[in-house]
SESENU-645158 format. One record per residue (C-alpha): residue number from 1; residue in one letter; x, y, z. Coordinates in steps of 0.02 Angstrom, whole numbers. Example, Ala and Ser with C-alpha at 12.3 -4.5 7.8 and 13.67 -1.06 7.14 Angstrom:
{resi: 1; resn: A; x: 615; y: -225; z: 390}
{resi: 2; resn: S; x: 684; y: -53; z: 357}
***
This chain:
{resi: 1; resn: M; x: 6348; y: 6057; z: 2155}
{resi: 2; resn: S; x: 6498; y: 6109; z: 2259}
{resi: 3; resn: S; x: 6549; y: 5999; z: 2402}
{resi: 4; resn: K; x: 6509; y: 6060; z: 2577}
{resi: 5; resn: F; x: 6521; y: 5999; z: 2755}
{resi: 6; resn: E; x: 6444; y: 6030; z: 2924}
{resi: 7; resn: V; x: 6509; y: 5991; z: 3097}
{resi: 8; resn: V; x: 6402; y: 5858; z: 3180}
{resi: 9; resn: D; x: 6508; y: 5827; z: 3336}
{resi: 10; resn: K; x: 6682; y: 5859; z: 3405}
{resi: 11; resn: N; x: 6804; y: 5819; z: 3266}
{resi: 12; resn: Q; x: 6666; y: 5739; z: 3163}
{resi: 13; resn: V; x: 6596; y: 5813; z: 3004}
{resi: 14; resn: K; x: 6467; y: 5769; z: 2874}
{resi: 15; resn: L; x: 6517; y: 5797; z: 2692}
{resi: 16; resn: T; x: 6391; y: 5818; z: 2553}
{resi: 17; resn: F; x: 6455; y: 5797; z: 2376}
{resi: 18; resn: A; x: 6393; y: 5747; z: 2204}
{resi: 19; resn: I; x: 6435; y: 5618; z: 2073}
{resi: 20; resn: D; x: 6389; y: 5706; z: 1911}
{resi: 21; resn: A; x: 6289; y: 5622; z: 1772}
{resi: 22; resn: V; x: 6442; y: 5593; z: 1662}
{resi: 23; resn: K; x: 6541; y: 5505; z: 1799}
{resi: 24; resn: F; x: 6387; y: 5410; z: 1854}
{resi: 25; resn: E; x: 6362; y: 5346; z: 1676}
{resi: 26; resn: E; x: 6541; y: 5280; z: 1680}
{resi: 27; resn: G; x: 6495; y: 5191; z: 1841}
{resi: 28; resn: M; x: 6338; y: 5119; z: 1764}
{resi: 29; resn: Q; x: 6437; y: 5049; z: 1618}
{resi: 30; resn: A; x: 6566; y: 4976; z: 1737}
{resi: 31; resn: A; x: 6426; y: 4897; z: 1839}
{resi: 32; resn: Y; x: 6351; y: 4822; z: 1682}
{resi: 33; resn: N; x: 6519; y: 4748; z: 1630}
{resi: 34; resn: K; x: 6541; y: 4676; z: 1804}
{resi: 35; resn: N; x: 6369; y: 4595; z: 1815}
{resi: 36; resn: K; x: 6316; y: 4554; z: 1637}
{resi: 37; resn: A; x: 6382; y: 4375; z: 1644}
{resi: 38; resn: N; x: 6265; y: 4338; z: 1790}
{resi: 39; resn: L; x: 6106; y: 4414; z: 1718}
{resi: 40; resn: H; x: 5987; y: 4311; z: 1611}
{resi: 41; resn: V; x: 5861; y: 4369; z: 1482}
{resi: 42; resn: Q; x: 5770; y: 4240; z: 1379}
{resi: 43; resn: G; x: 5838; y: 4224; z: 1203}
{resi: 44; resn: F; x: 6013; y: 4286; z: 1248}
{resi: 45; resn: R; x: 6165; y: 4195; z: 1308}
{resi: 46; resn: K; x: 6235; y: 4251; z: 1476}
{resi: 47; resn: G; x: 6354; y: 4395; z: 1454}
{resi: 48; resn: K; x: 6280; y: 4444; z: 1286}
{resi: 49; resn: V; x: 6123; y: 4535; z: 1343}
{resi: 50; resn: P; x: 6127; y: 4720; z: 1293}
{resi: 51; resn: R; x: 6130; y: 4840; z: 1439}
{resi: 52; resn: K; x: 5971; y: 4930; z: 1385}
{resi: 53; resn: L; x: 5877; y: 4767; z: 1379}
{resi: 54; resn: I; x: 5936; y: 4720; z: 1554}
{resi: 55; resn: E; x: 5883; y: 4892; z: 1619}
{resi: 56; resn: A; x: 5715; y: 4874; z: 1532}
{resi: 57; resn: T; x: 5692; y: 4700; z: 1608}
{resi: 58; resn: Y; x: 5756; y: 4727; z: 1784}
{resi: 59; resn: G; x: 5754; y: 4917; z: 1800}
{resi: 60; resn: K; x: 5900; y: 5037; z: 1792}
{resi: 61; resn: E; x: 5915; y: 5028; z: 1980}
{resi: 62; resn: I; x: 5995; y: 4856; z: 1964}
{resi: 63; resn: F; x: 6162; y: 4940; z: 1927}
{resi: 64; resn: F; x: 6149; y: 5087; z: 2048}
{resi: 65; resn: E; x: 6242; y: 5012; z: 2197}
{resi: 66; resn: D; x: 6390; y: 4950; z: 2096}
{resi: 67; resn: A; x: 6393; y: 5111; z: 1996}
{resi: 68; resn: I; x: 6405; y: 5216; z: 2154}
{resi: 69; resn: N; x: 6538; y: 5101; z: 2226}
{resi: 70; resn: H; x: 6637; y: 5123; z: 2066}
{resi: 71; resn: C; x: 6626; y: 5314; z: 2071}
{resi: 72; resn: L; x: 6634; y: 5340; z: 2258}
{resi: 73; resn: P; x: 6822; y: 5332; z: 2297}
{resi: 74; resn: E; x: 6868; y: 5465; z: 2168}
{resi: 75; resn: A; x: 6720; y: 5576; z: 2211}
{resi: 76; resn: Y; x: 6751; y: 5563; z: 2399}
{resi: 77; resn: D; x: 6937; y: 5600; z: 2382}
{resi: 78; resn: A; x: 6899; y: 5750; z: 2272}
{resi: 79; resn: A; x: 6775; y: 5818; z: 2400}
{resi: 80; resn: V; x: 6898; y: 5796; z: 2544}
{resi: 81; resn: K; x: 7033; y: 5889; z: 2445}
{resi: 82; resn: E; x: 6912; y: 6026; z: 2392}
{resi: 83; resn: L; x: 6859; y: 6056; z: 2573}
{resi: 84; resn: K; x: 7038; y: 6037; z: 2637}
{resi: 85; resn: L; x: 6989; y: 5910; z: 2769}
{resi: 86; resn: D; x: 7115; y: 5801; z: 2860}
{resi: 87; resn: T; x: 7015; y: 5643; z: 2888}
{resi: 88; resn: V; x: 7067; y: 5508; z: 3012}
{resi: 89; resn: S; x: 6932; y: 5374; z: 2992}
{resi: 90; resn: R; x: 6836; y: 5276; z: 2863}
{resi: 91; resn: P; x: 6681; y: 5372; z: 2807}
{resi: 92; resn: E; x: 6504; y: 5315; z: 2841}
{resi: 93; resn: I; x: 6419; y: 5334; z: 2672}
{resi: 94; resn: D; x: 6237; y: 5373; z: 2638}
{resi: 95; resn: V; x: 6162; y: 5400; z: 2465}
{resi: 96; resn: E; x: 6038; y: 5546; z: 2473}
{resi: 97; resn: D; x: 5979; y: 5545; z: 2292}
{resi: 98; resn: V; x: 6023; y: 5449; z: 2134}
{resi: 99; resn: S; x: 5964; y: 5446; z: 1953}
{resi: 100; resn: V; x: 6040; y: 5412; z: 1783}
{resi: 101; resn: E; x: 5995; y: 5587; z: 1726}
{resi: 102; resn: D; x: 6068; y: 5685; z: 1873}
{resi: 103; resn: G; x: 6197; y: 5568; z: 1949}
{resi: 104; resn: A; x: 6203; y: 5548; z: 2137}
{resi: 105; resn: V; x: 6210; y: 5655; z: 2294}
{resi: 106; resn: V; x: 6307; y: 5571; z: 2433}
{resi: 107; resn: T; x: 6346; y: 5611; z: 2615}
{resi: 108; resn: A; x: 6495; y: 5547; z: 2712}
{resi: 109; resn: T; x: 6512; y: 5561; z: 2899}
{resi: 110; resn: V; x: 6694; y: 5554; z: 2951}
{resi: 111; resn: F; x: 6812; y: 5602; z: 3092}
{resi: 112; resn: V; x: 6945; y: 5734; z: 3060}
{resi: 113; resn: R; x: 7111; y: 5771; z: 3144}
{resi: 114; resn: P; x: 7082; y: 5874; z: 3301}
{resi: 115; resn: E; x: 7146; y: 6049; z: 3328}
{resi: 116; resn: V; x: 7291; y: 6055; z: 3450}
{resi: 117; resn: S; x: 7339; y: 6203; z: 3557}
{resi: 118; resn: I; x: 7521; y: 6195; z: 3612}
{resi: 119; resn: S; x: 7615; y: 6307; z: 3733}
{resi: 120; resn: N; x: 7776; y: 6302; z: 3834}
{resi: 121; resn: Y; x: 7864; y: 6186; z: 3714}
{resi: 122; resn: K; x: 8030; y: 6277; z: 3737}
{resi: 123; resn: G; x: 8126; y: 6244; z: 3896}
{resi: 124; resn: I; x: 8040; y: 6082; z: 3944}
{resi: 125; resn: E; x: 8129; y: 6011; z: 4096}
{resi: 126; resn: F; x: 8195; y: 5834; z: 4105}
{resi: 127; resn: E; x: 8321; y: 5741; z: 4212}
{resi: 128; resn: S; x: 8454; y: 5652; z: 4113}
{resi: 129; resn: M; x: 8508; y: 5476; z: 4154}
{resi: 130; resn: P; x: 8691; y: 5457; z: 4206}
{resi: 131; resn: V; x: 8797; y: 5361; z: 4083}
{resi: 132; resn: E; x: 8944; y: 5318; z: 4196}
{resi: 133; resn: V; x: 8991; y: 5134; z: 4195}
{resi: 134; resn: T; x: 9049; y: 5063; z: 4361}
{resi: 135; resn: D; x: 9178; y: 4927; z: 4391}
{resi: 136; resn: I; x: 9040; y: 4822; z: 4470}
{resi: 137; resn: E; x: 8939; y: 4829; z: 4308}
{resi: 138; resn: I; x: 9090; y: 4772; z: 4210}
{resi: 139; resn: L; x: 9120; y: 4631; z: 4332}
{resi: 140; resn: T; x: 8937; y: 4579; z: 4317}
{resi: 141; resn: E; x: 8956; y: 4565; z: 4129}
{resi: 142; resn: I; x: 9114; y: 4462; z: 4149}
{resi: 143; resn: N; x: 9033; y: 4348; z: 4277}
{resi: 144; resn: Q; x: 8889; y: 4314; z: 4158}
{resi: 145; resn: E; x: 9018; y: 4260; z: 4028}
{resi: 146; resn: V; x: 9104; y: 4154; z: 4161}
{resi: 147; resn: E; x: 8939; y: 4065; z: 4196}
{resi: 148; resn: K; x: 8914; y: 4032; z: 4011}
{resi: 149; resn: N; x: 9086; y: 3951; z: 4002}
{resi: 150; resn: A; x: 9071; y: 3849; z: 4161}
{resi: 151; resn: R; x: 9114; y: 3664; z: 4149}
{resi: 152; resn: I; x: 8984; y: 3546; z: 4220}
{resi: 153; resn: A; x: 9054; y: 3398; z: 4314}
{resi: 154; resn: E; x: 8967; y: 3249; z: 4394}
{resi: 155; resn: V; x: 8987; y: 3238; z: 4584}
{resi: 156; resn: T; x: 8978; y: 3069; z: 4673}
{resi: 157; resn: D; x: 9085; y: 3089; z: 4828}
{resi: 158; resn: R; x: 9001; y: 3228; z: 4926}
{resi: 159; resn: A; x: 8837; y: 3310; z: 4974}
{resi: 160; resn: V; x: 8748; y: 3453; z: 4886}
{resi: 161; resn: K; x: 8829; y: 3624; z: 4907}
{resi: 162; resn: D; x: 8768; y: 3799; z: 4867}
{resi: 163; resn: G; x: 8796; y: 3830; z: 4681}
{resi: 164; resn: D; x: 8775; y: 3647; z: 4631}
{resi: 165; resn: I; x: 8647; y: 3579; z: 4510}
{resi: 166; resn: A; x: 8542; y: 3448; z: 4599}
{resi: 167; resn: T; x: 8436; y: 3327; z: 4497}
{resi: 168; resn: I; x: 8284; y: 3289; z: 4603}
{resi: 169; resn: D; x: 8114; y: 3204; z: 4608}
{resi: 170; resn: F; x: 7984; y: 3297; z: 4710}
{resi: 171; resn: E; x: 7799; y: 3297; z: 4752}
{resi: 172; resn: G; x: 7709; y: 3428; z: 4856}
{resi: 173; resn: F; x: 7569; y: 3401; z: 4983}
{resi: 174; resn: I; x: 7454; y: 3515; z: 5080}
{resi: 175; resn: D; x: 7372; y: 3434; z: 5230}
{resi: 176; resn: G; x: 7432; y: 3267; z: 5161}
{resi: 177; resn: V; x: 7346; y: 3292; z: 4993}
{resi: 178; resn: P; x: 7451; y: 3314; z: 4834}
{resi: 179; resn: F; x: 7412; y: 3473; z: 4737}
{resi: 180; resn: E; x: 7411; y: 3505; z: 4549}
{resi: 181; resn: G; x: 7577; y: 3560; z: 4476}
{resi: 182; resn: G; x: 7675; y: 3506; z: 4630}
{resi: 183; resn: K; x: 7762; y: 3355; z: 4556}
{resi: 184; resn: G; x: 7920; y: 3336; z: 4453}
{resi: 185; resn: E; x: 8046; y: 3202; z: 4404}
{resi: 186; resn: D; x: 8231; y: 3222; z: 4365}
{resi: 187; resn: Y; x: 8215; y: 3410; z: 4383}
{resi: 188; resn: E; x: 8382; y: 3501; z: 4373}
{resi: 189; resn: L; x: 8380; y: 3635; z: 4508}
{resi: 190; resn: N; x: 8517; y: 3765; z: 4524}
{resi: 191; resn: I; x: 8546; y: 3781; z: 4711}
{resi: 192; resn: G; x: 8548; y: 3964; z: 4758}
{resi: 193; resn: S; x: 8452; y: 4022; z: 4605}
{resi: 194; resn: K; x: 8293; y: 4054; z: 4707}
{resi: 195; resn: T; x: 8196; y: 3963; z: 4571}
{resi: 196; resn: F; x: 8088; y: 3874; z: 4700}
{resi: 197; resn: I; x: 7990; y: 3958; z: 4839}
{resi: 198; resn: D; x: 8041; y: 4002; z: 5016}
{resi: 199; resn: T; x: 8186; y: 3897; z: 5085}
{resi: 200; resn: F; x: 8163; y: 3748; z: 4969}
{resi: 201; resn: E; x: 8338; y: 3754; z: 4894}
{resi: 202; resn: E; x: 8427; y: 3784; z: 5061}
{resi: 203; resn: Q; x: 8350; y: 3625; z: 5131}
{resi: 204; resn: I; x: 8430; y: 3520; z: 4993}
{resi: 205; resn: I; x: 8606; y: 3578; z: 5041}
{resi: 206; resn: G; x: 8696; y: 3439; z: 5135}
{resi: 207; resn: K; x: 8595; y: 3297; z: 5058}
{resi: 208; resn: N; x: 8679; y: 3154; z: 4965}
{resi: 209; resn: I; x: 8632; y: 3056; z: 4809}
{resi: 210; resn: G; x: 8492; y: 2935; z: 4852}
{resi: 211; resn: D; x: 8432; y: 3032; z: 5006}
{resi: 212; resn: E; x: 8244; y: 3046; z: 5024}
{resi: 213; resn: F; x: 8179; y: 3181; z: 5140}
{resi: 214; resn: D; x: 8043; y: 3311; z: 5175}
{resi: 215; resn: V; x: 8058; y: 3495; z: 5131}
{resi: 216; resn: N; x: 7942; y: 3609; z: 5228}
{resi: 217; resn: V; x: 7895; y: 3776; z: 5149}
{resi: 218; resn: T; x: 7757; y: 3906; z: 5150}
{resi: 219; resn: F; x: 7689; y: 3979; z: 4988}
{resi: 220; resn: P; x: 7698; y: 4170; z: 4974}
{resi: 221; resn: E; x: 7545; y: 4272; z: 5018}
{resi: 222; resn: H; x: 7528; y: 4335; z: 4840}
{resi: 223; resn: Y; x: 7568; y: 4172; z: 4750}
{resi: 224; resn: G; x: 7503; y: 4154; z: 4572}
{resi: 225; resn: K; x: 7382; y: 4014; z: 4616}
{resi: 226; resn: E; x: 7261; y: 4082; z: 4745}
{resi: 227; resn: E; x: 7223; y: 3909; z: 4817}
{resi: 228; resn: L; x: 7407; y: 3890; z: 4866}
{resi: 229; resn: A; x: 7439; y: 4067; z: 4928}
{resi: 230; resn: N; x: 7501; y: 4076; z: 5109}
{resi: 231; resn: Q; x: 7482; y: 3886; z: 5128}
{resi: 232; resn: P; x: 7611; y: 3777; z: 5219}
{resi: 233; resn: A; x: 7667; y: 3630; z: 5113}
{resi: 234; resn: V; x: 7776; y: 3476; z: 5127}
{resi: 235; resn: F; x: 7877; y: 3414; z: 4978}
{resi: 236; resn: K; x: 7938; y: 3235; z: 4969}
{resi: 237; resn: V; x: 8109; y: 3250; z: 4887}
{resi: 238; resn: K; x: 8239; y: 3127; z: 4823}
{resi: 239; resn: V; x: 8413; y: 3175; z: 4760}
{resi: 240; resn: N; x: 8456; y: 3079; z: 4601}
{resi: 241; resn: A; x: 8617; y: 3164; z: 4549}
{resi: 242; resn: I; x: 8733; y: 3308; z: 4590}
{resi: 243; resn: K; x: 8830; y: 3415; z: 4468}
{resi: 244; resn: S; x: 8952; y: 3554; z: 4505}
{resi: 245; resn: K; x: 8997; y: 3705; z: 4401}
{resi: 246; resn: E; x: 9183; y: 3730; z: 4380}
{resi: 247; resn: L; x: 9207; y: 3913; z: 4337}
{resi: 248; resn: P; x: 9354; y: 3971; z: 4233}
{resi: 249; resn: E; x: 9478; y: 4091; z: 4313}
{resi: 250; resn: I; x: 9461; y: 4271; z: 4259}
{resi: 251; resn: N; x: 9628; y: 4312; z: 4178}
{resi: 252; resn: D; x: 9709; y: 4349; z: 4009}
{resi: 253; resn: D; x: 9680; y: 4171; z: 3949}
{resi: 254; resn: F; x: 9494; y: 4184; z: 3988}
{resi: 255; resn: A; x: 9483; y: 4351; z: 3896}
{resi: 256; resn: A; x: 9568; y: 4274; z: 3745}
{resi: 257; resn: D; x: 9448; y: 4125; z: 3747}
{resi: 258; resn: V; x: 9287; y: 4228; z: 3753}
{resi: 259; resn: S; x: 9333; y: 4383; z: 3653}
{resi: 260; resn: E; x: 9441; y: 4450; z: 3514}
{resi: 261; resn: F; x: 9563; y: 4525; z: 3640}
{resi: 262; resn: D; x: 9726; y: 4455; z: 3709}
{resi: 263; resn: T; x: 9720; y: 4532; z: 3882}
{resi: 264; resn: L; x: 9593; y: 4553; z: 4020}
{resi: 265; resn: D; x: 9621; y: 4741; z: 4024}
{resi: 266; resn: E; x: 9578; y: 4756; z: 3840}
{resi: 267; resn: Y; x: 9424; y: 4647; z: 3866}
{resi: 268; resn: K; x: 9366; y: 4757; z: 4011}
{resi: 269; resn: A; x: 9395; y: 4915; z: 3909}
{resi: 270; resn: D; x: 9286; y: 4844; z: 3769}
{resi: 271; resn: I; x: 9148; y: 4800; z: 3892}
{resi: 272; resn: R; x: 9156; y: 4976; z: 3965}
{resi: 273; resn: A; x: 9142; y: 5053; z: 3791}
{resi: 274; resn: K; x: 8992; y: 4944; z: 3745}
{resi: 275; resn: L; x: 8903; y: 4977; z: 3910}
{resi: 276; resn: T; x: 8935; y: 5163; z: 3891}
{resi: 277; resn: L; x: 8861; y: 5162; z: 3716}
{resi: 278; resn: A; x: 8709; y: 5065; z: 3777}
{resi: 279; resn: K; x: 8683; y: 5187; z: 3921}
{resi: 280; resn: E; x: 8700; y: 5336; z: 3804}
{resi: 281; resn: K; x: 8563; y: 5263; z: 3694}
{resi: 282; resn: Q; x: 8454; y: 5231; z: 3847}
{resi: 283; resn: S; x: 8485; y: 5408; z: 3908}
{resi: 284; resn: T; x: 8439; y: 5481; z: 3739}
{resi: 285; resn: Q; x: 8280; y: 5376; z: 3731}
{resi: 286; resn: K; x: 8234; y: 5424; z: 3910}
{resi: 287; resn: K; x: 8258; y: 5608; z: 3869}
{resi: 288; resn: E; x: 8148; y: 5592; z: 3715}
{resi: 289; resn: N; x: 8012; y: 5498; z: 3810}
{resi: 290; resn: D; x: 8012; y: 5619; z: 3957}
{resi: 291; resn: V; x: 8013; y: 5775; z: 3849}
{resi: 292; resn: V; x: 7872; y: 5713; z: 3736}
{resi: 293; resn: A; x: 7771; y: 5663; z: 3889}
{resi: 294; resn: K; x: 7788; y: 5841; z: 3957}
{resi: 295; resn: L; x: 7747; y: 5909; z: 3784}
{resi: 296; resn: I; x: 7585; y: 5809; z: 3785}
{resi: 297; resn: E; x: 7543; y: 5879; z: 3957}
{resi: 298; resn: N; x: 7567; y: 6056; z: 3888}
{resi: 299; resn: A; x: 7453; y: 6024; z: 3739}
{resi: 300; resn: V; x: 7264; y: 6041; z: 3735}
{resi: 301; resn: M; x: 7180; y: 5918; z: 3618}
{resi: 302; resn: D; x: 7021; y: 5817; z: 3607}
{resi: 303; resn: V; x: 7071; y: 5661; z: 3511}
{resi: 304; resn: P; x: 6935; y: 5553; z: 3432}
{resi: 305; resn: E; x: 6940; y: 5373; z: 3494}
{resi: 306; resn: V; x: 6955; y: 5309; z: 3316}
{resi: 307; resn: M; x: 7133; y: 5378; z: 3305}
{resi: 308; resn: F; x: 7186; y: 5271; z: 3453}
{resi: 309; resn: E; x: 7098; y: 5119; z: 3379}
{resi: 310; resn: N; x: 7185; y: 5147; z: 3212}
{resi: 311; resn: Q; x: 7354; y: 5153; z: 3298}
{resi: 312; resn: I; x: 7315; y: 4994; z: 3395}
{resi: 313; resn: D; x: 7270; y: 4914; z: 3228}
{resi: 314; resn: N; x: 7441; y: 4962; z: 3160}
{resi: 315; resn: M; x: 7532; y: 4895; z: 3313}
{resi: 316; resn: V; x: 7436; y: 4731; z: 3312}
{resi: 317; resn: N; x: 7466; y: 4709; z: 3125}
{resi: 318; resn: D; x: 7653; y: 4741; z: 3147}
{resi: 319; resn: F; x: 7659; y: 4611; z: 3286}
{resi: 320; resn: A; x: 7560; y: 4487; z: 3181}
{resi: 321; resn: N; x: 7687; y: 4508; z: 3040}
{resi: 322; resn: Q; x: 7830; y: 4477; z: 3161}
{resi: 323; resn: I; x: 7760; y: 4315; z: 3228}
{resi: 324; resn: R; x: 7708; y: 4261; z: 3053}
{resi: 325; resn: M; x: 7892; y: 4270; z: 3005}
{resi: 326; resn: Q; x: 7923; y: 4147; z: 3149}
{resi: 327; resn: G; x: 7793; y: 4028; z: 3077}
{resi: 328; resn: L; x: 7651; y: 4071; z: 3197}
{resi: 329; resn: S; x: 7477; y: 4134; z: 3158}
{resi: 330; resn: M; x: 7394; y: 4259; z: 3273}
{resi: 331; resn: D; x: 7261; y: 4132; z: 3323}
{resi: 332; resn: V; x: 7392; y: 4005; z: 3375}
{resi: 333; resn: Y; x: 7491; y: 4136; z: 3470}
{resi: 334; resn: L; x: 7338; y: 4196; z: 3566}
{resi: 335; resn: Q; x: 7296; y: 4018; z: 3615}
{resi: 336; resn: Y; x: 7474; y: 3986; z: 3669}
{resi: 337; resn: V; x: 7484; y: 4138; z: 3785}
{resi: 338; resn: G; x: 7303; y: 4124; z: 3844}
{resi: 339; resn: Q; x: 7248; y: 4293; z: 3774}
{resi: 340; resn: T; x: 7106; y: 4357; z: 3667}
{resi: 341; resn: M; x: 7119; y: 4488; z: 3531}
{resi: 342; resn: E; x: 7028; y: 4607; z: 3647}
{resi: 343; resn: S; x: 7154; y: 4582; z: 3788}
{resi: 344; resn: L; x: 7300; y: 4598; z: 3666}
{resi: 345; resn: R; x: 7231; y: 4762; z: 3600}
{resi: 346; resn: E; x: 7215; y: 4824; z: 3779}
{resi: 347; resn: V; x: 7400; y: 4788; z: 3805}
{resi: 348; resn: Y; x: 7440; y: 4908; z: 3663}
{resi: 349; resn: R; x: 7315; y: 5043; z: 3713}
{resi: 350; resn: A; x: 7424; y: 5150; z: 3828}
{resi: 351; resn: G; x: 7567; y: 5151; z: 3702}
{resi: 352; resn: A; x: 7448; y: 5193; z: 3559}
{resi: 353; resn: I; x: 7373; y: 5340; z: 3655}
{resi: 354; resn: S; x: 7547; y: 5406; z: 3694}
{resi: 355; resn: Q; x: 7605; y: 5389; z: 3513}
{resi: 356; resn: V; x: 7451; y: 5474; z: 3440}
{resi: 357; resn: K; x: 7454; y: 5619; z: 3563}
{resi: 358; resn: G; x: 7642; y: 5638; z: 3545}
{resi: 359; resn: R; x: 7627; y: 5647; z: 3356}
{resi: 360; resn: L; x: 7487; y: 5775; z: 3366}
{resi: 361; resn: A; x: 7584; y: 5883; z: 3489}
{resi: 362; resn: L; x: 7740; y: 5878; z: 3379}
{resi: 363; resn: E; x: 7637; y: 5922; z: 3226}
{resi: 364; resn: A; x: 7574; y: 6074; z: 3322}
{resi: 365; resn: V; x: 7753; y: 6126; z: 3362}
{resi: 366; resn: A; x: 7800; y: 6106; z: 3179}
{resi: 367; resn: S; x: 7652; y: 6215; z: 3130}
{resi: 368; resn: A; x: 7699; y: 6348; z: 3257}
{resi: 369; resn: E; x: 7882; y: 6351; z: 3204}
{resi: 370; resn: N; x: 7843; y: 6338; z: 3017}
{resi: 371; resn: F; x: 7996; y: 6234; z: 2974}
{resi: 372; resn: D; x: 8066; y: 6237; z: 2798}
{resi: 373; resn: I; x: 8081; y: 6066; z: 2716}
{resi: 374; resn: S; x: 8201; y: 6072; z: 2570}
{resi: 375; resn: E; x: 8195; y: 5964; z: 2415}
{resi: 376; resn: T; x: 8365; y: 5895; z: 2466}
{resi: 377; resn: E; x: 8292; y: 5834; z: 2632}
{resi: 378; resn: I; x: 8145; y: 5755; z: 2542}
{resi: 379; resn: D; x: 8261; y: 5669; z: 2419}
{resi: 380; resn: E; x: 8372; y: 5604; z: 2561}
{resi: 381; resn: E; x: 8219; y: 5535; z: 2652}
{resi: 382; resn: I; x: 8158; y: 5448; z: 2495}
{resi: 383; resn: T; x: 8331; y: 5371; z: 2475}
{resi: 384; resn: R; x: 8324; y: 5311; z: 2656}
{resi: 385; resn: I; x: 8151; y: 5236; z: 2632}
{resi: 386; resn: A; x: 8205; y: 5147; z: 2472}
{resi: 387; resn: E; x: 8356; y: 5073; z: 2561}
{resi: 388; resn: S; x: 8250; y: 5015; z: 2708}
{resi: 389; resn: Y; x: 8135; y: 4921; z: 2587}
{resi: 390; resn: Q; x: 8283; y: 4862; z: 2483}
{resi: 391; resn: M; x: 8209; y: 4947; z: 2329}
{resi: 392; resn: E; x: 8285; y: 5044; z: 2188}
{resi: 393; resn: K; x: 8255; y: 5229; z: 2221}
{resi: 394; resn: E; x: 8190; y: 5256; z: 2044}
{resi: 395; resn: R; x: 8064; y: 5117; z: 2067}
{resi: 396; resn: L; x: 8002; y: 5195; z: 2229}
{resi: 397; resn: L; x: 7986; y: 5364; z: 2144}
{resi: 398; resn: D; x: 7880; y: 5284; z: 2009}
{resi: 399; resn: V; x: 7751; y: 5221; z: 2134}
{resi: 400; resn: L; x: 7750; y: 5371; z: 2252}
{resi: 401; resn: R; x: 7587; y: 5468; z: 2244}
{resi: 402; resn: N; x: 7568; y: 5652; z: 2289}
{resi: 403; resn: E; x: 7488; y: 5597; z: 2453}
{resi: 404; resn: D; x: 7641; y: 5491; z: 2491}
{resi: 405; resn: K; x: 7756; y: 5638; z: 2463}
{resi: 406; resn: E; x: 7646; y: 5746; z: 2575}
{resi: 407; resn: G; x: 7660; y: 5610; z: 2708}
{resi: 408; resn: I; x: 7851; y: 5614; z: 2693}
{resi: 409; resn: I; x: 7850; y: 5802; z: 2717}
{resi: 410; resn: K; x: 7738; y: 5783; z: 2871}
{resi: 411; resn: D; x: 7857; y: 5653; z: 2944}
{resi: 412; resn: L; x: 8007; y: 5767; z: 2915}
{resi: 413; resn: N; x: 7914; y: 5910; z: 3000}
{resi: 414; resn: V; x: 7879; y: 5799; z: 3150}
{resi: 415; resn: K; x: 8062; y: 5747; z: 3158}
{resi: 416; resn: K; x: 8117; y: 5928; z: 3154}
{resi: 417; resn: A; x: 7991; y: 5971; z: 3289}
{resi: 418; resn: L; x: 8059; y: 5831; z: 3399}
{resi: 419; resn: D; x: 8238; y: 5889; z: 3370}
{resi: 420; resn: F; x: 8183; y: 6067; z: 3410}
{resi: 421; resn: V; x: 8100; y: 6028; z: 3578}
{resi: 422; resn: L; x: 8245; y: 5915; z: 3627}
{resi: 423; resn: E; x: 8372; y: 6049; z: 3583}
{resi: 424; resn: H; x: 8279; y: 6177; z: 3689}
{resi: 425; resn: A; x: 8246; y: 6060; z: 3836}
{resi: 426; resn: V; x: 8329; y: 6095; z: 4004}
{resi: 427; resn: D; x: 8423; y: 5959; z: 4096}
{resi: 428; resn: T; x: 8385; y: 5978; z: 4282}
{resi: 429; resn: A; x: 8516; y: 5847; z: 4323}
{resi: 430; resn: S; x: 8650; y: 5963; z: 4254}
{resi: 431; resn: D; x: 8581; y: 6105; z: 4359}
{resi: 432; resn: K; x: 8589; y: 5996; z: 4515}
{resi: 433; resn: K; x: 8769; y: 5948; z: 4477}
{resi: 434; resn: A; x: 8816; y: 6130; z: 4450}
{resi: 435; resn: K; x: 8738; y: 6180; z: 4617}
{resi: 436; resn: K; x: 8831; y: 6040; z: 4706}
{resi: 437; resn: A; x: 8995; y: 6094; z: 4625}
{resi: 438; resn: K; x: 8972; y: 6272; z: 4689}
{resi: 439; resn: K; x: 8946; y: 6209; z: 4865}
***
């Protein structure tokens, strides 16, 4: 029989296909080979019982399930190709009929890629991000390097000043009762860092080593612990030590110490160049994100939930591999951050939805524009993939299946579609600048 399908719901179809008698017999023999060592017939050693005798003793049906499982992947793939379906989920299999003489008739219910209607993908408006680097931004970078190279010195002859590091003991009370998490010993507090709540740090300024005193504060209204939110508290504080940060002077010598350059001007120029490059990358990424978001808005699609779940699976698996390289299992990580797998998946959901819809919209653009993918482009992409996996190109070519090559072509089409919509996008920031210039 020829394979056929019927639509059972939006983007869900039911395939009906056959495993012919010849293929099914191959499956039966494979099932026998798999199970014969575990089947016993009196008078025969395990693994030596003839198949016909086993079937006569237990019934031919004993091998049916394993025979179908053996034949199913090839038969299902052939049916999907014959019907030219683009499936996006695992199939739900049901065996309608099975016999040694006729083979099997199988149905598979599966989700397929949705149809996407795309319009207005040329001339999408976006507002570019400025890439100018200010002197203040350069100075901020330098000051961060100054802080890294500060010399810490013990102070014994004066009180705490703003910018010092005060080593303190503290314990917090509300209505005279100590509260959980409000106690610390030999805590190094950077005065002016706003690490502690309210005016805590300001009230330490002017205190000397050995001073014991009260610090009065009020917890913020939206504090993380509800029982402390908006509550007045008293902290019993003692200063144990004072340290000061001696910052290096910003000059040519400093530049030579912290960089490969001999002068401060050269060092600043290098910082400007690096910040400019970073901003250019941010601007490019922002443009891409904004344009694809508008593209999604201009597309009409009804995406099956399974596609989002599949993408979340991929994202979670990628993250699991990353933390595994750091010596952590997913279970340990989830315990450490106080999350469940369900809550972690929810974190990835919005990104997964955006990625799936963006890909579908770009595929629709590629289909509408009918891009030409040359063999040279395919070869270059295969070379890039081989290099990314640190493989010999020839070895990769040996293991690439036709489906893999089709996937590479799809990816190249999506890349061309993205380049196309970005090339034809309209920068409203440039328009605003032009209007201002005319005025």
